[in-house]
Each structure stands twice: as C-alpha cells, then as structure tokens.
C-alpha positions as protocol buffer text, in pm:
chain_id: "A"
residue {
  index: 1
  type: MET
  ca { x: 24411 y: -5190 z: 8072 }
}
residue {
  index: 2
  type: LYS
  ca { x: 24349 y: -4872 z: 8269 }
}
residue {
  index: 3
  type: ASP
  ca { x: 24028 y: -4855 z: 8469 }
}
residue {
  index: 4
  type: THR
  ca { x: 23799 y: -4568 z: 8374 }
}
residue {
  index: 5
  type: LEU
  ca { x: 23485 y: -4433 z: 8535 }
}
residue {
  index: 6
  type: PRO
  ca { x: 23162 y: -4468 z: 8338 }
}
residue {
  index: 7
  type: PRO
  ca { x: 23041 y: -4135 z: 8202 }
}
residue {
  index: 8
  type: GLN
  ca { x: 22677 y: -4183 z: 8307 }
}
residue {
  index: 9
  type: LEU
  ca { x: 22725 y: -4070 z: 8666 }
}
residue {
  index: 10
  type: ASP
  ca { x: 22838 y: -3734 z: 8799 }
}
residue {
  index: 11
  type: GLN
  ca { x: 23076 y: -3859 z: 9069 }
}
residue {
  index: 12
  type: GLY
  ca { x: 23148 y: -3503 z: 9179 }
}
residue {
  index: 13
  type: ARG
  ca { x: 22783 y: -3431 z: 9250 }
}
residue {
  index: 14
  type: VAL
  ca { x: 22739 y: -3756 z: 9441 }
}
residue {
  index: 15
  type: ARG
  ca { x: 23057 y: -3690 z: 9641 }
}
residue {
  index: 16
  type: GLN
  ca { x: 22945 y: -3339 z: 9729 }
}
residue {
  index: 17
  type: SER
  ca { x: 22603 y: -3457 z: 9837 }
}
residue {
  index: 18
  type: PHE
  ca { x: 22739 y: -3720 z: 10073 }
}
residue {
  index: 19
  type: ARG
  ca { x: 23010 y: -3484 z: 10199 }
}
residue {
  index: 20
  type: ARG
  ca { x: 22741 y: -3229 z: 10288 }
}
residue {
  index: 21
  type: GLY
  ca { x: 22540 y: -3491 z: 10478 }
}
residue {
  index: 22
  type: LEU
  ca { x: 22833 y: -3671 z: 10641 }
}
residue {
  index: 23
  type: LYS
  ca { x: 22795 y: -3518 z: 10987 }
}
residue {
  index: 24
  type: SER
  ca { x: 22423 y: -3589 z: 11005 }
}
residue {
  index: 25
  type: TYR
  ca { x: 22427 y: -3922 z: 10819 }
}
residue {
  index: 26
  type: HIS
  ca { x: 22513 y: -4158 z: 11103 }
}
residue {
  index: 27
  type: GLY
  ca { x: 22225 y: -4052 z: 11324 }
}
residue {
  index: 28
  type: THR
  ca { x: 21973 y: -3994 z: 11047 }
}
residue {
  index: 29
  type: ALA
  ca { x: 22025 y: -4294 z: 10817 }
}
residue {
  index: 30
  type: SER
  ca { x: 21826 y: -4541 z: 11028 }
}
residue {
  index: 31
  type: VAL
  ca { x: 21732 y: -4758 z: 10732 }
}
residue {
  index: 32
  type: GLN
  ca { x: 22094 y: -4784 z: 10620 }
}
residue {
  index: 33
  type: ALA
  ca { x: 22203 y: -4872 z: 10973 }
}
residue {
  index: 34
  type: ASP
  ca { x: 21949 y: -5154 z: 10982 }
}
residue {
  index: 35
  type: ILE
  ca { x: 22060 y: -5273 z: 10639 }
}
residue {
  index: 36
  type: ALA
  ca { x: 22421 y: -5290 z: 10759 }
}
residue {
  index: 37
  type: ALA
  ca { x: 22319 y: -5505 z: 11056 }
}
residue {
  index: 38
  type: GLN
  ca { x: 22114 y: -5732 z: 10832 }
}
residue {
  index: 39
  type: LEU
  ca { x: 22395 y: -5770 z: 10579 }
}
residue {
  index: 40
  type: ALA
  ca { x: 22652 y: -5867 z: 10841 }
}
residue {
  index: 41
  type: GLY
  ca { x: 22400 y: -6107 z: 10991 }
}
residue {
  index: 42
  type: LEU
  ca { x: 22326 y: -6258 z: 10651 }
}
residue {
  index: 43
  type: LEU
  ca { x: 22695 y: -6321 z: 10592 }
}
residue {
  index: 44
  type: GLN
  ca { x: 22724 y: -6488 z: 10930 }
}
residue {
  index: 45
  type: ALA
  ca { x: 22413 y: -6700 z: 10872 }
}
residue {
  index: 46
  type: GLN
  ca { x: 22552 y: -6830 z: 10543 }
}
residue {
  index: 47
  type: GLY
  ca { x: 22850 y: -6985 z: 10718 }
}
residue {
  index: 48
  type: ALA
  ca { x: 23121 y: -6727 z: 10662 }
}
residue {
  index: 49
  type: PRO
  ca { x: 23431 y: -6798 z: 10873 }
}
residue {
  index: 50
  type: ARG
  ca { x: 23477 y: -6628 z: 11207 }
}
residue {
  index: 51
  type: ARG
  ca { x: 23804 y: -6472 z: 11088 }
}
residue {
  index: 52
  type: PHE
  ca { x: 23902 y: -6310 z: 10759 }
}
residue {
  index: 53
  type: GLU
  ca { x: 24268 y: -6243 z: 10692 }
}
residue {
  index: 54
  type: ALA
  ca { x: 24208 y: -5950 z: 10455 }
}
residue {
  index: 55
  type: VAL
  ca { x: 23891 y: -5739 z: 10431 }
}
residue {
  index: 56
  type: LEU
  ca { x: 23792 y: -5461 z: 10192 }
}
residue {
  index: 57
  type: GLU
  ca { x: 23488 y: -5246 z: 10258 }
}
residue {
  index: 58
  type: PHE
  ca { x: 23405 y: -4985 z: 9997 }
}
residue {
  index: 59
  type: GLY
  ca { x: 23156 y: -4706 z: 10045 }
}
residue {
  index: 60
  type: CYS
  ca { x: 23217 y: -4726 z: 10420 }
}
residue {
  index: 61
  type: GLY
  ca { x: 23051 y: -4391 z: 10493 }
}
residue {
  index: 62
  type: THR
  ca { x: 23032 y: -4333 z: 10868 }
}
residue {
  index: 63
  type: GLY
  ca { x: 23104 y: -4696 z: 10955 }
}
residue {
  index: 64
  type: HIS
  ca { x: 22763 y: -4860 z: 11000 }
}
residue {
  index: 65
  type: LEU
  ca { x: 22870 y: -5181 z: 10825 }
}
residue {
  index: 66
  type: THR
  ca { x: 23228 y: -5165 z: 10953 }
}
residue {
  index: 67
  type: ARG
  ca { x: 23113 y: -5184 z: 11312 }
}
residue {
  index: 68
  type: GLN
  ca { x: 22864 y: -5462 z: 11240 }
}
residue {
  index: 69
  type: LEU
  ca { x: 23131 y: -5672 z: 11068 }
}
residue {
  index: 70
  type: LEU
  ca { x: 23383 y: -5623 z: 11349 }
}
residue {
  index: 71
  type: GLN
  ca { x: 23122 y: -5726 z: 11605 }
}
residue {
  index: 72
  type: ARG
  ca { x: 23074 y: -6060 z: 11430 }
}
residue {
  index: 73
  type: PHE
  ca { x: 23412 y: -6131 z: 11269 }
}
residue {
  index: 74
  type: THR
  ca { x: 23782 y: -6064 z: 11322 }
}
residue {
  index: 75
  type: ALA
  ca { x: 24015 y: -5944 z: 11050 }
}
residue {
  index: 76
  type: GLY
  ca { x: 24391 y: -5958 z: 11001 }
}
residue {
  index: 77
  type: SER
  ca { x: 24383 y: -5643 z: 10787 }
}
residue {
  index: 78
  type: LEU
  ca { x: 24114 y: -5393 z: 10692 }
}
residue {
  index: 79
  type: LEU
  ca { x: 24102 y: -5157 z: 10395 }
}
residue {
  index: 80
  type: LEU
  ca { x: 23821 y: -4900 z: 10412 }
}
residue {
  index: 81
  type: ASN
  ca { x: 23726 y: -4691 z: 10111 }
}
residue {
  index: 82
  type: ASP
  ca { x: 23479 y: -4416 z: 10033 }
}
residue {
  index: 83
  type: LEU
  ca { x: 23424 y: -4161 z: 9759 }
}
residue {
  index: 84
  type: VAL
  ca { x: 23432 y: -3890 z: 10028 }
}
residue {
  index: 85
  type: PRO
  ca { x: 23782 y: -3837 z: 10176 }
}
residue {
  index: 86
  type: GLU
  ca { x: 23637 y: -3712 z: 10504 }
}
residue {
  index: 87
  type: ALA
  ca { x: 23491 y: -4060 z: 10563 }
}
residue {
  index: 88
  type: ALA
  ca { x: 23838 y: -4150 z: 10693 }
}
residue {
  index: 89
  type: GLN
  ca { x: 23696 y: -4048 z: 11031 }
}
residue {
  index: 90
  type: ALA
  ca { x: 23504 y: -4379 z: 11030 }
}
residue {
  index: 91
  type: LEU
  ca { x: 23833 y: -4560 z: 11074 }
}
residue {
  index: 92
  type: GLN
  ca { x: 23956 y: -4317 z: 11337 }
}
residue {
  index: 93
  type: ALA
  ca { x: 23633 y: -4362 z: 11533 }
}
residue {
  index: 94
  type: LEU
  ca { x: 23692 y: -4737 z: 11559 }
}
residue {
  index: 95
  type: GLY
  ca { x: 23991 y: -4683 z: 11785 }
}
residue {
  index: 96
  type: GLY
  ca { x: 24115 y: -5008 z: 11934 }
}
residue {
  index: 97
  type: ALA
  ca { x: 23836 y: -5207 z: 11766 }
}
residue {
  index: 98
  type: ALA
  ca { x: 24014 y: -5173 z: 11432 }
}
residue {
  index: 99
  type: PRO
  ca { x: 24266 y: -5439 z: 11326 }
}
residue {
  index: 100
  type: ALA
  ca { x: 24628 y: -5337 z: 11371 }
}
residue {
  index: 101
  type: GLN
  ca { x: 24670 y: -5334 z: 10993 }
}
residue {
  index: 102
  type: SER
  ca { x: 24397 y: -5089 z: 10894 }
}
residue {
  index: 103
  type: ARG
  ca { x: 24396 y: -4805 z: 10645 }
}
residue {
  index: 104
  type: PHE
  ca { x: 24159 y: -4580 z: 10452 }
}
residue {
  index: 105
  type: GLU
  ca { x: 24178 y: -4492 z: 10083 }
}
residue {
  index: 106
  type: ALA
  ca { x: 23953 y: -4230 z: 9922 }
}
residue {
  index: 107
  type: GLY
  ca { x: 23820 y: -4255 z: 9569 }
}
residue {
  index: 108
  type: ALA
  ca { x: 23580 y: -4440 z: 9343 }
}
residue {
  index: 109
  type: VAL
  ca { x: 23591 y: -4815 z: 9393 }
}
residue {
  index: 110
  type: GLU
  ca { x: 23595 y: -4862 z: 9016 }
}
residue {
  index: 111
  type: THR
  ca { x: 23949 y: -4723 z: 9005 }
}
residue {
  index: 112
  type: LEU
  ca { x: 24071 y: -4793 z: 9356 }
}
residue {
  index: 113
  type: PRO
  ca { x: 24414 y: -4964 z: 9349 }
}
residue {
  index: 114
  type: LEU
  ca { x: 24371 y: -5320 z: 9479 }
}
residue {
  index: 115
  type: PRO
  ca { x: 24719 y: -5474 z: 9488 }
}
residue {
  index: 116
  type: GLN
  ca { x: 24623 y: -5763 z: 9715 }
}
residue {
  index: 117
  type: GLN
  ca { x: 24354 y: -6031 z: 9729 }
}
residue {
  index: 118
  type: PHE
  ca { x: 24084 y: -6038 z: 9994 }
}
residue {
  index: 119
  type: ASP
  ca { x: 23891 y: -6298 z: 10190 }
}
residue {
  index: 120
  type: LEU
  ca { x: 23594 y: -6061 z: 10220 }
}
residue {
  index: 121
  type: ILE
  ca { x: 23477 y: -5768 z: 10009 }
}
residue {
  index: 122
  type: ALA
  ca { x: 23172 y: -5593 z: 10151 }
}
residue {
  index: 123
  type: SER
  ca { x: 22966 y: -5281 z: 10097 }
}
residue {
  index: 124
  type: ALA
  ca { x: 22630 y: -5160 z: 10226 }
}
residue {
  index: 125
  type: SER
  ca { x: 22396 y: -4919 z: 10045 }
}
residue {
  index: 126
  type: THR
  ca { x: 22656 y: -4821 z: 9787 }
}
residue {
  index: 127
  type: VAL
  ca { x: 22642 y: -5031 z: 9469 }
}
residue {
  index: 128
  type: GLN
  ca { x: 22336 y: -4848 z: 9335 }
}
residue {
  index: 129
  type: TRP
  ca { x: 22573 y: -4559 z: 9259 }
}
residue {
  index: 130
  type: VAL
  ca { x: 22793 y: -4775 z: 9034 }
}
residue {
  index: 131
  type: ALA
  ca { x: 22696 y: -4728 z: 8669 }
}
residue {
  index: 132
  type: ASP
  ca { x: 22856 y: -5049 z: 8540 }
}
residue {
  index: 133
  type: LEU
  ca { x: 22788 y: -5316 z: 8799 }
}
residue {
  index: 134
  type: PRO
  ca { x: 22892 y: -5615 z: 8584 }
}
residue {
  index: 135
  type: ALA
  ca { x: 23233 y: -5456 z: 8534 }
}
residue {
  index: 136
  type: LEU
  ca { x: 23269 y: -5380 z: 8904 }
}
residue {
  index: 137
  type: THR
  ca { x: 23163 y: -5725 z: 9024 }
}
residue {
  index: 138
  type: ALA
  ca { x: 23405 y: -5884 z: 8776 }
}
residue {
  index: 139
  type: ARG
  ca { x: 23682 y: -5661 z: 8911 }
}
residue {
  index: 140
  type: LEU
  ca { x: 23597 y: -5749 z: 9270 }
}
residue {
  index: 141
  type: ALA
  ca { x: 23568 y: -6121 z: 9198 }
}
residue {
  index: 142
  type: ALA
  ca { x: 23918 y: -6113 z: 9050 }
}
residue {
  index: 143
  type: ARG
  ca { x: 24045 y: -5971 z: 9382 }
}
residue {
  index: 144
  type: LEU
  ca { x: 23876 y: -6240 z: 9592 }
}
residue {
  index: 145
  type: LYS
  ca { x: 24074 y: -6540 z: 9708 }
}
residue {
  index: 146
  type: PRO
  ca { x: 23927 y: -6881 z: 9624 }
}
residue {
  index: 147
  type: GLY
  ca { x: 23651 y: -6937 z: 9878 }
}
residue {
  index: 148
  type: GLY
  ca { x: 23636 y: -6565 z: 9951 }
}
residue {
  index: 149
  type: TRP
  ca { x: 23310 y: -6386 z: 10024 }
}
residue {
  index: 150
  type: LEU
  ca { x: 23128 y: -6093 z: 9863 }
}
residue {
  index: 151
  type: ALA
  ca { x: 22858 y: -5921 z: 10071 }
}
residue {
  index: 152
  type: LEU
  ca { x: 22670 y: -5632 z: 9909 }
}
residue {
  index: 153
  type: SER
  ca { x: 22354 y: -5435 z: 9951 }
}
residue {
  index: 154
  type: GLY
  ca { x: 22192 y: -5198 z: 9707 }
}
residue {
  index: 155
  type: PHE
  ca { x: 21834 y: -5102 z: 9631 }
}
residue {
  index: 156
  type: GLY
  ca { x: 21560 y: -5239 z: 9409 }
}
residue {
  index: 157
  type: ARG
  ca { x: 21349 y: -5068 z: 9149 }
}
residue {
  index: 158
  type: ASN
  ca { x: 21087 y: -4949 z: 9398 }
}
residue {
  index: 159
  type: GLN
  ca { x: 21342 y: -4732 z: 9576 }
}
residue {
  index: 160
  type: PHE
  ca { x: 21181 y: -4394 z: 9650 }
}
residue {
  index: 161
  type: ARG
  ca { x: 20885 y: -4496 z: 9435 }
}
residue {
  index: 162
  type: GLU
  ca { x: 20678 y: -4205 z: 9563 }
}
residue {
  index: 163
  type: LEU
  ca { x: 20939 y: -3949 z: 9462 }
}
residue {
  index: 164
  type: ALA
  ca { x: 20988 y: -4117 z: 9126 }
}
residue {
  index: 165
  type: ALA
  ca { x: 20614 y: -4105 z: 9054 }
}
residue {
  index: 166
  type: LEU
  ca { x: 20612 y: -3732 z: 9128 }
}
residue {
  index: 167
  type: GLY
  ca { x: 20921 y: -3668 z: 8917 }
}
residue {
  index: 168
  type: SER
  ca { x: 21122 y: -3551 z: 9218 }
}
residue {
  index: 169
  type: ALA
  ca { x: 21377 y: -3831 z: 9248 }
}
residue {
  index: 170
  type: ALA
  ca { x: 21711 y: -3869 z: 9078 }
}
residue {
  index: 171
  type: ALA
  ca { x: 21744 y: -4243 z: 9032 }
}
residue {
  index: 172
  type: ALA
  ca { x: 22082 y: -4397 z: 9095 }
}
residue {
  index: 173
  type: PRO
  ca { x: 22207 y: -4580 z: 8784 }
}
residue {
  index: 174
  type: SER
  ca { x: 22190 y: -4934 z: 8924 }
}
residue {
  index: 175
  type: TYR
  ca { x: 21867 y: -5006 z: 9104 }
}
residue {
  index: 176
  type: LEU
  ca { x: 21831 y: -5384 z: 9072 }
}
residue {
  index: 177
  type: ASP
  ca { x: 21573 y: -5624 z: 9210 }
}
residue {
  index: 178
  type: ALA
  ca { x: 21685 y: -5947 z: 9374 }
}
residue {
  index: 179
  type: GLY
  ca { x: 21606 y: -6155 z: 9067 }
}
residue {
  index: 180
  type: GLU
  ca { x: 21836 y: -5944 z: 8849 }
}
residue {
  index: 181
  type: TRP
  ca { x: 22154 y: -6007 z: 9047 }
}
residue {
  index: 182
  type: PRO
  ca { x: 22242 y: -6348 z: 8893 }
}
residue {
  index: 183
  type: SER
  ca { x: 22288 y: -6178 z: 8555 }
}
residue {
  index: 184
  type: VAL
  ca { x: 22520 y: -5916 z: 8707 }
}
residue {
  index: 185
  type: LEU
  ca { x: 22769 y: -6145 z: 8878 }
}
residue {
  index: 186
  type: PRO
  ca { x: 23053 y: -6308 z: 8682 }
}
residue {
  index: 187
  type: GLU
  ca { x: 23111 y: -6682 z: 8657 }
}
residue {
  index: 188
  type: GLY
  ca { x: 23286 y: -6820 z: 8960 }
}
residue {
  index: 189
  type: LEU
  ca { x: 23071 y: -6632 z: 9211 }
}
residue {
  index: 190
  type: GLU
  ca { x: 22801 y: -6845 z: 9370 }
}
residue {
  index: 191
  type: ILE
  ca { x: 22506 y: -6663 z: 9525 }
}
residue {
  index: 192
  type: ARG
  ca { x: 22449 y: -6802 z: 9871 }
}
residue {
  index: 193
  type: ALA
  ca { x: 22158 y: -6574 z: 9962 }
}
residue {
  index: 194
  type: VAL
  ca { x: 21973 y: -6277 z: 9818 }
}
residue {
  index: 195
  type: ARG
  ca { x: 21699 y: -6090 z: 10002 }
}
residue {
  index: 196
  type: GLN
  ca { x: 21470 y: -5799 z: 9916 }
}
residue {
  index: 197
  type: GLN
  ca { x: 21248 y: -5643 z: 10180 }
}
residue {
  index: 198
  type: PRO
  ca { x: 21108 y: -5288 z: 10149 }
}
residue {
  index: 199
  type: ALA
  ca { x: 21114 y: -5052 z: 10446 }
}
residue {
  index: 200
  type: VAL
  ca { x: 20887 y: -4747 z: 10472 }
}
residue {
  index: 201
  type: LEU
  ca { x: 20959 y: -4430 z: 10669 }
}
residue {
  index: 202
  type: GLU
  ca { x: 20685 y: -4177 z: 10746 }
}
residue {
  index: 203
  type: PHE
  ca { x: 20712 y: -3799 z: 10774 }
}
residue {
  index: 204
  type: ASP
  ca { x: 20476 y: -3529 z: 10896 }
}
residue {
  index: 205
  type: THR
  ca { x: 20555 y: -3281 z: 10618 }
}
residue {
  index: 206
  type: ALA
  ca { x: 20726 y: -3265 z: 10283 }
}
residue {
  index: 207
  type: LEU
  ca { x: 20989 y: -3040 z: 10438 }
}
residue {
  index: 208
  type: ASP
  ca { x: 21070 y: -3308 z: 10695 }
}
residue {
  index: 209
  type: LEU
  ca { x: 21103 y: -3564 z: 10417 }
}
residue {
  index: 210
  type: LEU
  ca { x: 21332 y: -3341 z: 10212 }
}
residue {
  index: 211
  type: LYS
  ca { x: 21547 y: -3266 z: 10516 }
}
residue {
  index: 212
  type: HIS
  ca { x: 21587 y: -3640 z: 10570 }
}
residue {
  index: 213
  type: LEU
  ca { x: 21709 y: -3680 z: 10212 }
}
residue {
  index: 214
  type: ARG
  ca { x: 21952 y: -3392 z: 10251 }
}
residue {
  index: 215
  type: ARG
  ca { x: 22089 y: -3518 z: 10584 }
}
residue {
  index: 216
  type: THR
  ca { x: 22157 y: -3861 z: 10439 }
}
residue {
  index: 217
  type: GLY
  ca { x: 22274 y: -3746 z: 10096 }
}
residue {
  index: 218
  type: VAL
  ca { x: 22076 y: -4023 z: 9928 }
}
residue {
  index: 219
  type: ASN
  ca { x: 21897 y: -3806 z: 9674 }
}
residue {
  index: 220
  type: GLY
  ca { x: 22188 y: -3575 z: 9608 }
}
residue {
  index: 221
  type: HIS
  ca { x: 22190 y: -3644 z: 9236 }
}
residue {
  index: 222
  type: ALA
  ca { x: 21861 y: -3454 z: 9210 }
}
residue {
  index: 223
  type: GLN
  ca { x: 21869 y: -3103 z: 9070 }
}
residue {
  index: 224
  type: GLN
  ca { x: 21532 y: -2981 z: 9201 }
}
residue {
  index: 225
  type: SER
  ca { x: 21516 y: -2631 z: 9346 }
}
residue {
  index: 226
  type: TRP
  ca { x: 21244 y: -2556 z: 9600 }
}
residue {
  index: 227
  type: SER
  ca { x: 21052 y: -2231 z: 9618 }
}
residue {
  index: 228
  type: ARG
  ca { x: 20778 y: -2199 z: 9880 }
}
residue {
  index: 229
  type: GLY
  ca { x: 20512 y: -2244 z: 9616 }
}
residue {
  index: 230
  type: ARG
  ca { x: 20684 y: -2543 z: 9459 }
}
residue {
  index: 231
  type: LEU
  ca { x: 20721 y: -2707 z: 9801 }
}
residue {
  index: 232
  type: GLN
  ca { x: 20350 y: -2662 z: 9877 }
}
residue {
  index: 233
  type: GLU
  ca { x: 20254 y: -2800 z: 9537 }
}
residue {
  index: 234
  type: PHE
  ca { x: 20482 y: -3098 z: 9595 }
}
residue {
  index: 235
  type: GLU
  ca { x: 20334 y: -3168 z: 9939 }
}
residue {
  index: 236
  type: ASP
  ca { x: 19977 y: -3142 z: 9811 }
}
residue {
  index: 237
  type: SER
  ca { x: 20048 y: -3386 z: 9528 }
}
residue {
  index: 238
  type: TYR
  ca { x: 20233 y: -3621 z: 9762 }
}
residue {
  index: 239
  type: ARG
  ca { x: 19944 y: -3629 z: 10011 }
}
residue {
  index: 240
  type: GLN
  ca { x: 19686 y: -3678 z: 9740 }
}
residue {
  index: 241
  type: ARG
  ca { x: 19864 y: -3976 z: 9585 }
}
residue {
  index: 242
  type: PHE
  ca { x: 20042 y: -4142 z: 9876 }
}
residue {
  index: 243
  type: GLY
  ca { x: 19937 y: -3985 z: 10206 }
}
residue {
  index: 244
  type: ARG
  ca { x: 19810 y: -4219 z: 10474 }
}
residue {
  index: 245
  type: GLY
  ca { x: 19690 y: -4129 z: 10821 }
}
residue {
  index: 246
  type: GLY
  ca { x: 19821 y: -3777 z: 10778 }
}
residue {
  index: 247
  type: LYS
  ca { x: 20174 y: -3903 z: 10709 }
}
residue {
  index: 248
  type: LEU
  ca { x: 20391 y: -3898 z: 10398 }
}
residue {
  index: 249
  type: PRO
  ca { x: 20550 y: -4240 z: 10335 }
}
residue {
  index: 250
  type: LEU
  ca { x: 20892 y: -4287 z: 10173 }
}
residue {
  index: 251
  type: THR
  ca { x: 20982 y: -4633 z: 10046 }
}
residue {
  index: 252
  type: TYR
  ca { x: 21330 y: -4778 z: 10069 }
}
residue {
  index: 253
  type: ASP
  ca { x: 21378 y: -5104 z: 9877 }
}
residue {
  index: 254
  type: PRO
  ca { x: 21697 y: -5272 z: 10006 }
}
residue {
  index: 255
  type: VAL
  ca { x: 21842 y: -5579 z: 9833 }
}
residue {
  index: 256
  type: LEU
  ca { x: 22102 y: -5783 z: 10024 }
}
residue {
  index: 257
  type: LEU
  ca { x: 22339 y: -6032 z: 9863 }
}
residue {
  index: 258
  type: ALA
  ca { x: 22593 y: -6283 z: 9994 }
}
residue {
  index: 259
  type: ALA
  ca { x: 22807 y: -6470 z: 9740 }
}
residue {
  index: 260
  type: ARG
  ca { x: 23120 y: -6682 z: 9747 }
}
residue {
  index: 261
  type: ARG
  ca { x: 23398 y: -6737 z: 9498 }
}
residue {
  index: 262
  type: THR
  ca { x: 23400 y: -7104 z: 9400 }
}
residue {
  index: 263
  type: GLY
  ca { x: 23734 y: -7125 z: 9220 }
}
C-alpha cells in the first residue's frame, strides 16, 4: 500500500516556516537544544547499548539531537532526515564525527523510503507536526529490529498555552500529554520511560516573543498578520492575562519518550 500524507496539515507551510528560520534556529532554539540533551540522556539512562549498528533520526533540523546522540553512542550507519532539504547542512557540519556510512534524505517521514531496519529511531521536537501519530509509530516500529529503541520528544497540550488562550497560536496537530502516549504506540513497543516537564521562557516585549517564534519556525503554521495597532493590542492583552514582573512568559511543554521493541 502506498504511503500518503494526511490532509490535515499544510506540509508546505511548515516546511517554509522552518526553512525561513533555519539559519537562526540553532542559536535561538534553547528549549529544543535542552530537550535534545535530555532525550539522549534518557535513552542512555534506560540502558540503551553503547553502539547502534543502524540509526535513523527524522526531523534532524540543525543537528541538536544528532550531536547529543553521537556524544553518547556510536553508530555503524546514520540516516538523517528532515522536511527541509537545506537541513542537509547538519550532516555536513558533523565532519569527522559522523559515521562513515552517513547520508541525508529530505522529505516527510511519513513517506520516507525506509528499505532497511534500524537499531535506533530517534527524533526531537518533531512528532507534534505529524497528523497521524498512530500510523507513523506503527510504521517506525515495523522498521525497528527486535530489541531496537525508539526515542521521541514532542509537546503536551499546554504548549504555548498563553498564545492559545489569546487566539494567536496555530496548534500542531499532535500535542499529546505523557499519559496519552500508551494509546498511540502499537503492540510490541514497550515504554521504558516517559517524562513531561514544562519550560517557560520570558520576553521583555511582544515583539521579542514573536521574533523568537519566527527565528525558530515553531509557530509557522499561524496565519496572523501584525499591524502596529494589532501588535499593541496583543501585548496589552498578554500582559493583562499572563504578565509577571514586567515579563511576558511563553510556555513550552516537552514530552520525552523512550520505548523498545519487544519482539
């Protein structure tokens, strides 16, 4: 059966948003960088082997998770993937740290050709953009070797709760809290650990907050246009409802998961 993308998500808009923010993402996405370190550490803490023969990382972006994984594990081969073709520079930037058998493939992970099986499939801060997570996790589980590992992070339902309350956020299609993940994974995948811990950034002005979103591409599915008056109205409402100590908080709600194929 041919894989098809779910119609609920405008992949082109998401791709364009992350392409626009690619150059600024690595230095701006501090929360995502921390999530990547936590996810690699969680995998290590759950007893994953020191070496994986074949690794797939999808949604690699600028390489936050890639670098964290290669600091903790070795790999015989590495396949990096991202919706944005220009993310291939993440592999180039690894230089000699990359396994000899390394390559990059652009495209949606839902339709990415996966001719081989993997010992590890990993992704940080990506799965919230997948409209049909049960279908994807079933597809990934089928590509895992027996005993292979799946390490994922997405975001819970309080992601950007301030923006959502003000009607200024475009929710990704698959925000899931930690307790919802067991119903998403197929049989044969055993959850070894799942963790949810919000992180809050603070900004001086609404313009600073919106620039952060633009530089990371994380709210690129939004279709809000900003006039000067609309921006002032937005900031006033934001301060009235959520402001604290003169700052504007923005809540990230990361959920980290480590699972293993049992058969």
